[in-house]
PATORZA-215595 format. One record per residue: residue number from 1; residue in three letters; x, y, z of N, C-alpha, C in turn. Coordinates in steps of 0.1 Angstrom, whole numbers, plus 2048, in hexadecimal, padded with zeros to 3 digits. Example, Ala and Ser with C-alpha at 12.3 -4.5 7.8 and 13.67 -1.06 7.14 Angstrom:
<site><n>1</n><res>ALA</res><n_X>884</n_X><n_Y>7C7</n_Y><n_Z>84E</n_Z><ca_X>87B</ca_X><ca_Y>7D3</ca_Y><ca_Z>84E</ca_Z><c_X>884</c_X><c_Y>7DF</c_Y><c_Z>84E</c_Z></site>
<site><n>2</n><res>SER</res><n_X>880</n_X><n_Y>7EA</n_Y><n_Z>847</n_Z><ca_X>889</ca_X><ca_Y>7F5</ca_Y><ca_Z>847</ca_Z><c_X>881</c_X><c_Y>800</c_Y><c_Z>84F</c_Z></site>
REM end
This chain:
<site><n>1</n><res>MET</res><n_X>EA5</n_X><n_Y>83B</n_Y><n_Z>624</n_Z><ca_X>EB1</ca_X><ca_Y>83D</ca_Y><ca_Z>62C</ca_Z><c_X>EB7</c_X><c_Y>830</c_Y><c_Z>630</c_Z></site>
<site><n>2</n><res>ILE</res><n_X>EAF</n_X><n_Y>826</n_Y><n_Z>632</n_Z><ca_X>EB5</ca_X><ca_Y>819</ca_Y><ca_Z>636</ca_Z><c_X>EBD</c_X><c_Y>813</c_Y><c_Z>62B</c_Z></site>
<site><n>3</n><res>GLY</res><n_X>EB8</n_X><n_Y>814</n_Y><n_Z>61F</n_Z><ca_X>EBF</ca_X><ca_Y>80F</ca_Y><ca_Z>613</ca_Z><c_X>ECC</c_X><c_Y>816</c_Y><c_Z>611</c_Z></site>
<site><n>4</n><res>LEU</res><n_X>ECC</n_X><n_Y>823</n_Y><n_Z>612</n_Z><ca_X>ED8</ca_X><ca_Y>82B</ca_Y><ca_Z>611</ca_Z><c_X>EE2</c_X><c_Y>827</c_Y><c_Z>61C</c_Z></site>
<site><n>5</n><res>ALA</res><n_X>EDE</n_X><n_Y>825</n_Y><n_Z>628</n_Z><ca_X>EE7</ca_X><ca_Y>821</ca_Y><ca_Z>633</ca_Z><c_X>EED</c_X><c_Y>813</c_Y><c_Z>630</c_Z></site>
<site><n>6</n><res>MET</res><n_X>EE5</n_X><n_Y>80A</n_Y><n_Z>62B</n_Z><ca_X>EE9</ca_X><ca_Y>7FC</ca_Y><ca_Z>627</ca_Z><c_X>EF3</c_X><c_Y>7FD</c_Y><c_Z>61C</c_Z></site>
<site><n>7</n><res>GLN</res><n_X>EF1</n_X><n_Y>805</n_Y><n_Z>612</n_Z><ca_X>EFA</ca_X><ca_Y>807</ca_Y><ca_Z>607</ca_Z><c_X>F07</c_X><c_Y>80C</c_Y><c_Z>60C</c_Z></site>
<site><n>8</n><res>PHE</res><n_X>F07</n_X><n_Y>815</n_Y><n_Z>615</n_Z><ca_X>F14</ca_X><ca_Y>81B</ca_Y><ca_Z>61B</ca_Z><c_X>F1B</c_X><c_Y>810</c_Y><c_Z>623</c_Z></site>
<site><n>9</n><res>ILE</res><n_X>F14</n_X><n_Y>809</n_Y><n_Z>62B</n_Z><ca_X>F1A</ca_X><ca_Y>7FF</ca_Y><ca_Z>633</ca_Z><c_X>F20</c_X><c_Y>7F3</c_Y><c_Z>62B</c_Z></site>
<site><n>10</n><res>PHE</res><n_X>F19</n_X><n_Y>7EE</n_Y><n_Z>622</n_Z><ca_X>F1D</ca_X><ca_Y>7E2</ca_Y><ca_Z>61A</ca_Z><c_X>F22</c_X><c_Y>7E6</c_Y><c_Z>60C</c_Z></site>
<site><n>11</n><res>ARG</res><n_X>F28</n_X><n_Y>7F1</n_Y><n_Z>60A</n_Z><ca_X>F2C</ca_X><ca_Y>7F6</ca_Y><ca_Z>5FD</ca_Z><c_X>F37</c_X><c_Y>7ED</c_Y><c_Z>5F8</c_Z></site>
<site><n>12</n><res>LYS</res><n_X>F40</n_X><n_Y>7E7</n_Y><n_Z>600</n_Z><ca_X>F4B</ca_X><ca_Y>7DF</ca_Y><ca_Z>5FB</ca_Z><c_X>F46</c_X><c_Y>7D2</c_Y><c_Z>5F6</c_Z></site>
<site><n>13</n><res>LYS</res><n_X>F3C</n_X><n_Y>7CC</n_Y><n_Z>5FD</n_Z><ca_X>F36</ca_X><ca_Y>7C0</ca_Y><ca_Z>5F8</ca_Z><c_X>F2E</c_X><c_Y>7C2</c_Y><c_Z>5EB</c_Z></site>
<site><n>14</n><res>ALA</res><n_X>F28</n_X><n_Y>7CD</n_Y><n_Z>5EA</n_Z><ca_X>F20</ca_X><ca_Y>7D0</ca_Y><ca_Z>5DE</ca_Z><c_X>F29</c_X><c_Y>7D0</c_Y><c_Z>5D1</c_Z></site>
<site><n>15</n><res>LEU</res><n_X>F36</n_X><n_Y>7D4</n_Y><n_Z>5D3</n_Z><ca_X>F3F</ca_X><ca_Y>7D5</ca_Y><ca_Z>5C8</ca_Z><c_X>F45</c_X><c_Y>7C7</c_Y><c_Z>5C4</c_Z></site>
<site><n>16</n><res>GLU</res><n_X>F44</n_X><n_Y>7BD</n_Y><n_Z>5CD</n_Z><ca_X>F49</ca_X><ca_Y>7B0</ca_Y><ca_Z>5C9</ca_Z><c_X>F40</c_X><c_Y>7AA</c_Y><c_Z>5BF</c_Z></site>
<site><n>17</n><res>PRO</res><n_X>F45</n_X><n_Y>7A3</n_Y><n_Z>5B5</n_Z><ca_X>F3D</ca_X><ca_Y>79C</ca_Y><ca_Z>5AC</ca_Z><c_X>F35</c_X><c_Y>791</c_Y><c_Z>5B2</c_Z></site>
<site><n>18</n><res>VAL</res><n_X>F29</n_X><n_Y>78F</n_Y><n_Z>5AD</n_Z><ca_X>F21</ca_X><ca_Y>784</ca_Y><ca_Z>5B3</ca_Z><c_X>F26</c_X><c_Y>777</c_Y><c_Z>5AD</c_Z></site>
<site><n>19</n><res>LYS</res><n_X>F29</n_X><n_Y>76E</n_Y><n_Z>5B7</n_Z><ca_X>F2F</ca_X><ca_Y>761</ca_Y><ca_Z>5B3</ca_Z><c_X>F25</c_X><c_Y>755</c_Y><c_Z>5B4</c_Z></site>
<site><n>20</n><res>ALA</res><n_X>F19</n_X><n_Y>758</n_Y><n_Z>5B6</n_Z><ca_X>F0E</ca_X><ca_Y>74E</ca_Y><ca_Z>5B7</ca_Z><c_X>F0B</c_X><c_Y>749</c_Y><c_Z>5A9</c_Z></site>
<site><n>21</n><res>ASN</res><n_X>F08</n_X><n_Y>73C</n_Y><n_Z>5A8</n_Z><ca_X>F04</ca_X><ca_Y>737</ca_Y><ca_Z>59B</ca_Z><c_X>EF6</c_X><c_Y>73B</c_Y><c_Z>597</c_Z></site>
<site><n>22</n><res>ILE</res><n_X>EF4</n_X><n_Y>73F</n_Y><n_Z>58B</n_Z><ca_X>EE7</ca_X><ca_Y>744</ca_Y><ca_Z>587</ca_Z><c_X>EE0</c_X><c_Y>738</c_Y><c_Z>581</c_Z></site>
<site><n>23</n><res>ILE</res><n_X>ED4</n_X><n_Y>736</n_Y><n_Z>586</n_Z><ca_X>ECC</ca_X><ca_Y>72B</ca_Y><ca_Z>582</ca_Z><c_X>EC1</c_X><c_Y>730</c_Y><c_Z>579</c_Z></site>
<site><n>24</n><res>LEU</res><n_X>EC1</n_X><n_Y>72D</n_Y><n_Z>56C</n_Z><ca_X>EB7</ca_X><ca_Y>731</ca_Y><ca_Z>563</ca_Z><c_X>EAB</c_X><c_Y>727</c_Y><c_Z>563</c_Z></site>
<site><n>25</n><res>LEU</res><n_X>E9F</n_X><n_Y>72C</n_Y><n_Z>564</n_Z><ca_X>E94</ca_X><ca_Y>723</ca_Y><ca_Z>563</ca_Z><c_X>E90</c_X><c_Y>721</c_Y><c_Z>555</c_Z></site>
<site><n>26</n><res>ASP</res><n_X>E97</n_X><n_Y>717</n_Y><n_Z>54F</n_Z><ca_X>E94</ca_X><ca_Y>714</ca_Y><ca_Z>541</ca_Z><c_X>E8E</c_X><c_Y>706</c_Y><c_Z>540</c_Z></site>
<site><n>27</n><res>ASP</res><n_X>E86</n_X><n_Y>703</n_Y><n_Z>54A</n_Z><ca_X>E80</ca_X><ca_Y>6F6</ca_Y><ca_Z>54B</ca_Z><c_X>E73</c_X><c_Y>6F6</c_Y><c_Z>542</c_Z></site>
<site><n>28</n><res>LYS</res><n_X>E73</n_X><n_Y>6ED</n_Y><n_Z>538</n_Z><ca_X>E67</ca_X><ca_Y>6EC</ca_Y><ca_Z>52F</ca_Z><c_X>E5F</c_X><c_Y>6E0</c_Y><c_Z>533</c_Z></site>
<site><n>29</n><res>SER</res><n_X>E5F</n_X><n_Y>6DC</n_Y><n_Z>540</n_Z><ca_X>E57</ca_X><ca_Y>6D0</ca_Y><ca_Z>543</ca_Z><c_X>E48</c_X><c_Y>6D3</c_Y><c_Z>544</c_Z></site>
<site><n>30</n><res>ARG</res><n_X>E44</n_X><n_Y>6E0</n_Y><n_Z>546</n_Z><ca_X>E36</ca_X><ca_Y>6E3</ca_Y><ca_Z>547</ca_Z><c_X>E33</c_X><c_Y>6EC</c_Y><c_Z>53B</c_Z></site>
<site><n>31</n><res>LEU</res><n_X>E28</n_X><n_Y>6E9</n_Y><n_Z>534</n_Z><ca_X>E23</ca_X><ca_Y>6F1</ca_Y><ca_Z>529</ca_Z><c_X>E1C</c_X><c_Y>6FD</c_Y><c_Z>52E</c_Z></site>
<site><n>32</n><res>LEU</res><n_X>E1A</n_X><n_Y>706</n_Y><n_Z>524</n_Z><ca_X>E13</ca_X><ca_Y>713</ca_Y><ca_Z>528</ca_Z><c_X>E05</c_X><c_Y>711</c_Y><c_Z>52C</c_Z></site>
<site><n>33</n><res>TRP</res><n_X>DFE</n_X><n_Y>708</n_Y><n_Z>526</n_Z><ca_X>DF0</ca_X><ca_Y>705</ca_Y><ca_Z>52A</ca_Z><c_X>DEF</c_X><c_Y>6FF</c_Y><c_Z>538</c_Z></site>
<site><n>34</n><res>GLN</res><n_X>DF9</n_X><n_Y>6F7</n_Y><n_Z>53C</n_Z><ca_X>DFA</ca_X><ca_Y>6F2</ca_Y><ca_Z>549</ca_Z><c_X>DFC</c_X><c_Y>6FD</c_Y><c_Z>554</c_Z></site>
<site><n>35</n><res>ASN</res><n_X>E04</n_X><n_Y>706</n_Y><n_Z>551</n_Z><ca_X>E06</ca_X><ca_Y>711</ca_Y><ca_Z>55A</ca_Z><c_X>DFA</c_X><c_Y>71A</c_Y><c_Z>55B</c_Z></site>
<site><n>36</n><res>ALA</res><n_X>DF3</n_X><n_Y>71C</n_Y><n_Z>54F</n_Z><ca_X>DE7</ca_X><ca_Y>724</ca_Y><ca_Z>54F</ca_Z><c_X>DDC</c_X><c_Y>71D</c_Y><c_Z>557</c_Z></site>
<site><n>37</n><res>LEU</res><n_X>DDB</n_X><n_Y>710</n_Y><n_Z>556</n_Z><ca_X>DD1</ca_X><ca_Y>709</ca_Y><ca_Z>55D</ca_Z><c_X>DD3</c_X><c_Y>70A</c_Y><c_Z>56C</c_Z></site>
<site><n>38</n><res>SER</res><n_X>DE0</n_X><n_Y>708</n_Y><n_Z>570</n_Z><ca_X>DE3</ca_X><ca_Y>709</ca_Y><ca_Z>57E</ca_Z><c_X>DE0</c_X><c_Y>717</c_Y><c_Z>584</c_Z></site>
<site><n>39</n><res>PHE</res><n_X>DE3</n_X><n_Y>721</n_Y><n_Z>57C</n_Z><ca_X>DE0</ca_X><ca_Y>72F</ca_Y><ca_Z>580</ca_Z><c_X>DD1</c_X><c_Y>731</c_Y><c_Z>581</c_Z></site>
<site><n>40</n><res>ALA</res><n_X>DCA</n_X><n_Y>72C</n_Y><n_Z>577</n_Z><ca_X>DBB</ca_X><ca_Y>72E</ca_Y><ca_Z>577</ca_Z><c_X>DB5</c_X><c_Y>727</c_Y><c_Z>583</c_Z></site>
<site><n>41</n><res>VAL</res><n_X>DB9</n_X><n_Y>71C</n_Y><n_Z>587</n_Z><ca_X>DB4</ca_X><ca_Y>714</ca_Y><ca_Z>592</ca_Z><c_X>DB7</c_X><c_Y>71C</c_Y><c_Z>59F</c_Z></site>
<site><n>42</n><res>LEU</res><n_X>DC3</n_X><n_Y>721</n_Y><n_Z>5A1</n_Z><ca_X>DC6</ca_X><ca_Y>729</ca_Y><ca_Z>5AC</ca_Z><c_X>DBE</c_X><c_Y>736</c_Y><c_Z>5AD</c_Z></site>
<site><n>43</n><res>VAL</res><n_X>DBC</n_X><n_Y>73D</n_Y><n_Z>5A2</n_Z><ca_X>DB4</ca_X><ca_Y>749</ca_Y><ca_Z>5A2</ca_Z><c_X>DA5</c_X><c_Y>745</c_Y><c_Z>5A5</c_Z></site>
<site><n>44</n><res>GLY</res><n_X>DA0</n_X><n_Y>73A</n_Y><n_Z>5A0</n_Z><ca_X>D93</ca_X><ca_Y>736</ca_Y><ca_Z>5A3</ca_Z><c_X>D91</c_X><c_Y>733</c_Y><c_Z>5B2</c_Z></site>
<site><n>45</n><res>ILE</res><n_X>D9B</n_X><n_Y>72C</n_Y><n_Z>5B8</n_Z><ca_X>D9A</ca_X><ca_Y>72A</ca_Y><ca_Z>5C6</ca_Z><c_X>D99</c_X><c_Y>737</c_Y><c_Z>5CE</c_Z></site>
<site><n>46</n><res>LEU</res><n_X>DA1</n_X><n_Y>740</n_Y><n_Z>5CA</n_Z><ca_X>DA1</ca_X><ca_Y>74D</ca_Y><ca_Z>5D1</ca_Z><c_X>D94</c_X><c_Y>755</c_Y><c_Z>5CF</c_Z></site>
<site><n>47</n><res>VAL</res><n_X>D8F</n_X><n_Y>754</n_Y><n_Z>5C3</n_Z><ca_X>D82</ca_X><ca_Y>75C</ca_Y><ca_Z>5C0</ca_Z><c_X>D77</c_X><c_Y>756</c_Y><c_Z>5C8</c_Z></site>
<site><n>48</n><res>PHE</res><n_X>D75</n_X><n_Y>748</n_Y><n_Z>5C7</n_Z><ca_X>D69</ca_X><ca_Y>742</ca_Y><ca_Z>5CD</ca_Z><c_X>D6A</c_X><c_Y>742</c_Y><c_Z>5DC</c_Z></site>
<site><n>49</n><res>THR</res><n_X>D76</n_X><n_Y>741</n_Y><n_Z>5E2</n_Z><ca_X>D78</ca_X><ca_Y>742</ca_Y><ca_Z>5F0</ca_Z><c_X>D73</c_X><c_Y>74F</c_Y><c_Z>5F6</c_Z></site>
<site><n>50</n><res>ASN</res><n_X>D76</n_X><n_Y>75A</n_Y><n_Z>5EF</n_Z><ca_X>D73</ca_X><ca_Y>767</ca_Y><ca_Z>5F4</ca_Z><c_X>D66</c_X><c_Y>76D</c_Y><c_Z>5EE</c_Z></site>
<site><n>51</n><res>TRP</res><n_X>D5E</n_X><n_Y>764</n_Y><n_Z>5E8</n_Z><ca_X>D51</ca_X><ca_Y>769</ca_Y><ca_Z>5E3</ca_Z><c_X>D48</c_X><c_Y>76E</c_Y><c_Z>5EE</c_Z></site>
<site><n>52</n><res>ALA</res><n_X>D43</n_X><n_Y>77A</n_Y><n_Z>5ED</n_Z><ca_X>D3B</ca_X><ca_Y>780</ca_Y><ca_Z>5F7</ca_Z><c_X>D2C</c_X><c_Y>77D</c_Y><c_Z>5F5</c_Z></site>
<site><n>53</n><res>ARG</res><n_X>D24</n_X><n_Y>77E</n_Y><n_Z>5FF</n_Z><ca_X>D16</ca_X><ca_Y>77C</ca_Y><ca_Z>5FE</ca_Z><c_X>D10</c_X><c_Y>787</c_Y><c_Z>5F6</c_Z></site>
<site><n>54</n><res>PRO</res><n_X>D08</n_X><n_Y>784</n_Y><n_Z>5EC</n_Z><ca_X>D01</ca_X><ca_Y>78F</ca_Y><ca_Z>5E5</ca_Z><c_X>CF6</c_X><c_Y>795</c_Y><c_Z>5ED</c_Z></site>
<site><n>55</n><res>ASP</res><n_X>CF2</n_X><n_Y>7A1</n_Y><n_Z>5E9</n_Z><ca_X>CE7</ca_X><ca_Y>7A8</ca_Y><ca_Z>5F0</ca_Z><c_X>CD9</c_X><c_Y>7A2</c_Y><c_Z>5ED</c_Z></site>
<site><n>56</n><res>VAL</res><n_X>CD8</n_X><n_Y>79C</n_Y><n_Z>5E2</n_Z><ca_X>CCB</ca_X><ca_Y>796</ca_Y><ca_Z>5DE</ca_Z><c_X>CCC</c_X><c_Y>787</c_Y><c_Z>5DF</c_Z></site>
<site><n>57</n><res>ALA</res><n_X>CC3</n_X><n_Y>780</n_Y><n_Z>5E5</n_Z><ca_X>CC3</ca_X><ca_Y>772</ca_Y><ca_Z>5E7</ca_Z><c_X>CBD</c_X><c_Y>76A</c_Y><c_Z>5DB</c_Z></site>
<site><n>58</n><res>ALA</res><n_X>CC0</n_X><n_Y>76F</n_Y><n_Z>5CF</n_Z><ca_X>CBB</ca_X><ca_Y>768</ca_Y><ca_Z>5C3</ca_Z><c_X>CC5</c_X><c_Y>76B</c_Y><c_Z>5B8</c_Z></site>
<site><n>59</n><res>GLY</res><n_X>CC5</n_X><n_Y>763</n_Y><n_Z>5AD</n_Z><ca_X>CCD</ca_X><ca_Y>766</ca_Y><ca_Z>5A2</ca_Z><c_X>CDA</c_X><c_Y>75E</c_Y><c_Z>5A1</c_Z></site>
<site><n>60</n><res>ALA</res><n_X>CE1</n_X><n_Y>760</n_Y><n_Z>597</n_Z><ca_X>CED</ca_X><ca_Y>759</ca_Y><ca_Z>594</ca_Z><c_X>CF8</c_X><c_Y>75B</c_Y><c_Z>59F</c_Z></site>
<site><n>61</n><res>TRP</res><n_X>CF9</n_X><n_Y>768</n_Y><n_Z>5A3</n_Z><ca_X>D04</ca_X><ca_Y>76B</ca_Y><ca_Z>5AD</ca_Z><c_X>D01</c_X><c_Y>763</c_Y><c_Z>5BA</c_Z></site>
<site><n>62</n><res>PHE</res><n_X>CF4</n_X><n_Y>762</n_Y><n_Z>5BE</n_Z><ca_X>CF1</ca_X><ca_Y>75B</ca_Y><ca_Z>5CA</ca_Z><c_X>CF3</c_X><c_Y>74C</c_Y><c_Z>5C9</c_Z></site>
<site><n>63</n><res>ILE</res><n_X>CF0</n_X><n_Y>747</n_Y><n_Z>5BD</n_Z><ca_X>CF3</ca_X><ca_Y>739</ca_Y><ca_Z>5BB</ca_Z><c_X>D02</c_X><c_Y>736</c_Y><c_Z>5BC</c_Z></site>
<site><n>64</n><res>LEU</res><n_X>D0A</n_X><n_Y>73F</n_Y><n_Z>5B6</n_Z><ca_X>D19</ca_X><ca_Y>73D</ca_Y><ca_Z>5B7</ca_Z><c_X>D1D</c_X><c_Y>73E</c_Y><c_Z>5C6</c_Z></site>
<site><n>65</n><res>TYR</res><n_X>D17</n_X><n_Y>747</n_Y><n_Z>5CD</n_Z><ca_X>D1A</ca_X><ca_Y>748</ca_Y><ca_Z>5DC</ca_Z><c_X>D16</c_X><c_Y>73C</c_Y><c_Z>5E3</c_Z></site>
<site><n>66</n><res>THR</res><n_X>D0B</n_X><n_Y>736</n_Y><n_Z>5E0</n_Z><ca_X>D07</ca_X><ca_Y>729</ca_Y><ca_Z>5E8</ca_Z><c_X>D10</c_X><c_Y>71E</c_Y><c_Z>5E4</c_Z></site>
<site><n>67</n><res>LEU</res><n_X>D16</n_X><n_Y>71E</n_Y><n_Z>5D8</n_Z><ca_X>D1E</ca_X><ca_Y>713</ca_Y><ca_Z>5D3</ca_Z><c_X>D2D</c_X><c_Y>716</c_Y><c_Z>5D5</c_Z></site>
<site><n>68</n><res>LYS</res><n_X>D31</n_X><n_Y>721</n_Y><n_Z>5DB</n_Z><ca_X>D3F</ca_X><ca_Y>725</ca_Y><ca_Z>5DB</ca_Z><c_X>D48</c_X><c_Y>71B</c_Y><c_Z>5E2</c_Z></site>
<site><n>69</n><res>TRP</res><n_X>D44</n_X><n_Y>714</n_Y><n_Z>5EC</n_Z><ca_X>D4D</ca_X><ca_Y>70A</ca_Y><ca_Z>5F3</ca_Z><c_X>D4E</c_X><c_Y>6FE</c_Y><c_Z>5EB</c_Z></site>
<site><n>70</n><res>TRP</res><n_X>D43</n_X><n_Y>6FA</n_Y><n_Z>5E4</n_Z><ca_X>D44</ca_X><ca_Y>6EE</ca_Y><ca_Z>5DB</ca_Z><c_X>D4D</c_X><c_Y>6F1</c_Y><c_Z>5CF</c_Z></site>
<site><n>71</n><res>LEU</res><n_X>D4C</n_X><n_Y>6FD</n_Y><n_Z>5CA</n_Z><ca_X>D55</ca_X><ca_Y>701</ca_Y><ca_Z>5BF</ca_Z><c_X>D63</c_X><c_Y>702</c_Y><c_Z>5C3</c_Z></site>
<site><n>72</n><res>THR</res><n_X>D65</n_X><n_Y>707</n_Y><n_Z>5CF</n_Z><ca_X>D73</ca_X><ca_Y>708</ca_Y><ca_Z>5D4</ca_Z><c_X>D79</c_X><c_Y>6FA</c_Y><c_Z>5D7</c_Z></site>
<site><n>73</n><res>GLY</res><n_X>D70</n_X><n_Y>6F1</n_Y><n_Z>5DC</n_Z><ca_X>D75</ca_X><ca_Y>6E3</ca_Y><ca_Z>5DE</ca_Z><c_X>D79</c_X><c_Y>6DC</c_Y><c_Z>5D1</c_Z></site>
<site><n>74</n><res>VAL</res><n_X>D70</n_X><n_Y>6DE</n_Y><n_Z>5C7</n_Z><ca_X>D73</ca_X><ca_Y>6D8</ca_Y><ca_Z>5BA</ca_Z><c_X>D80</c_X><c_Y>6DE</c_Y><c_Z>5B4</c_Z></site>
<site><n>75</n><res>LEU</res><n_X>D82</n_X><n_Y>6EB</n_Y><n_Z>5B6</n_Z><ca_X>D8F</ca_X><ca_Y>6F1</ca_Y><ca_Z>5B1</ca_Z><c_X>D9A</c_X><c_Y>6EC</c_Y><c_Z>5B9</c_Z></site>
<site><n>76</n><res>GLY</res><n_X>D98</n_X><n_Y>6EA</n_Y><n_Z>5C6</n_Z><ca_X>DA3</ca_X><ca_Y>6E5</ca_Y><ca_Z>5CF</ca_Z><c_X>DA7</c_X><c_Y>6D7</c_Y><c_Z>5CB</c_Z></site>
<site><n>77</n><res>LEU</res><n_X>D9D</n_X><n_Y>6CF</n_Y><n_Z>5C8</n_Z><ca_X>DA0</ca_X><ca_Y>6C1</ca_Y><ca_Z>5C3</ca_Z><c_X>DA8</c_X><c_Y>6C2</c_Y><c_Z>5B5</c_Z></site>
<site><n>78</n><res>GLY</res><n_X>DA3</n_X><n_Y>6CB</n_Y><n_Z>5AD</n_Z><ca_X>DAA</ca_X><ca_Y>6CD</ca_Y><ca_Z>5A0</ca_Z><c_X>DB9</c_X><c_Y>6D1</c_Y><c_Z>5A2</c_Z></site>
<site><n>79</n><res>LEU</res><n_X>DBB</n_X><n_Y>6DA</n_Y><n_Z>5AC</n_Z><ca_X>DC9</ca_X><ca_Y>6DE</ca_Y><ca_Z>5AF</ca_Z><c_X>DD1</c_X><c_Y>6D3</c_Y><c_Z>5B4</c_Z></site>
<site><n>80</n><res>ALA</res><n_X>DCB</n_X><n_Y>6CB</n_Y><n_Z>5BD</n_Z><ca_X>DD2</ca_X><ca_Y>6BF</ca_Y><ca_Z>5C2</ca_Z><c_X>DD6</c_X><c_Y>6B5</c_Y><c_Z>5B6</c_Z></site>
<site><n>81</n><res>ALA</res><n_X>DCC</n_X><n_Y>6B3</n_Y><n_Z>5AD</n_Z><ca_X>DCF</ca_X><ca_Y>6AB</ca_Y><ca_Z>5A1</ca_Z><c_X>DDB</c_X><c_Y>6B1</c_Y><c_Z>599</c_Z></site>
<site><n>82</n><res>ILE</res><n_X>DDA</n_X><n_Y>6BE</n_Y><n_Z>597</n_Z><ca_X>DE5</ca_X><ca_Y>6C4</ca_Y><ca_Z>58F</ca_Z><c_X>DF3</c_X><c_Y>6C3</c_Y><c_Z>596</c_Z></site>
<site><n>83</n><res>LEU</res><n_X>DF3</n_X><n_Y>6C4</n_Y><n_Z>5A3</n_Z><ca_X>E00</ca_X><ca_Y>6C3</ca_Y><ca_Z>5AA</ca_Z><c_X>E05</c_X><c_Y>6B5</c_Y><c_Z>5AB</c_Z></site>
<site><n>84</n><res>ILE</res><n_X>DFC</n_X><n_Y>6AB</n_Y><n_Z>5AC</n_Z><ca_X>E00</ca_X><ca_Y>69D</ca_Y><ca_Z>5AC</ca_Z><c_X>E05</c_X><c_Y>699</c_Y><c_Z>59E</c_Z></site>
<site><n>85</n><res>GLY</res><n_X>DFD</n_X><n_Y>69E</n_Y><n_Z>594</n_Z><ca_X>E01</ca_X><ca_Y>69B</ca_Y><ca_Z>586</ca_Z><c_X>E0E</c_X><c_Y>6A1</c_Y><c_Z>582</c_Z></site>
REM end
């Protein structure tokens, strides 16, 4: 209903052509592998920050849980290096 009301109120402005300049992101300064690495580091930070405590206090999952802040810190430093670079 709100969208229909706005369309009715601003119908004259909607008919005017858009005069803004369109900026295309055609910048090839970063390669695909650089974007993939940045994305992987960000996902790693999110995953290890939210890692929950496992039910069993033994095994690989518990080891990852005990190291989660160290891994997140290393990934944070990696992200800082990527952003500076």
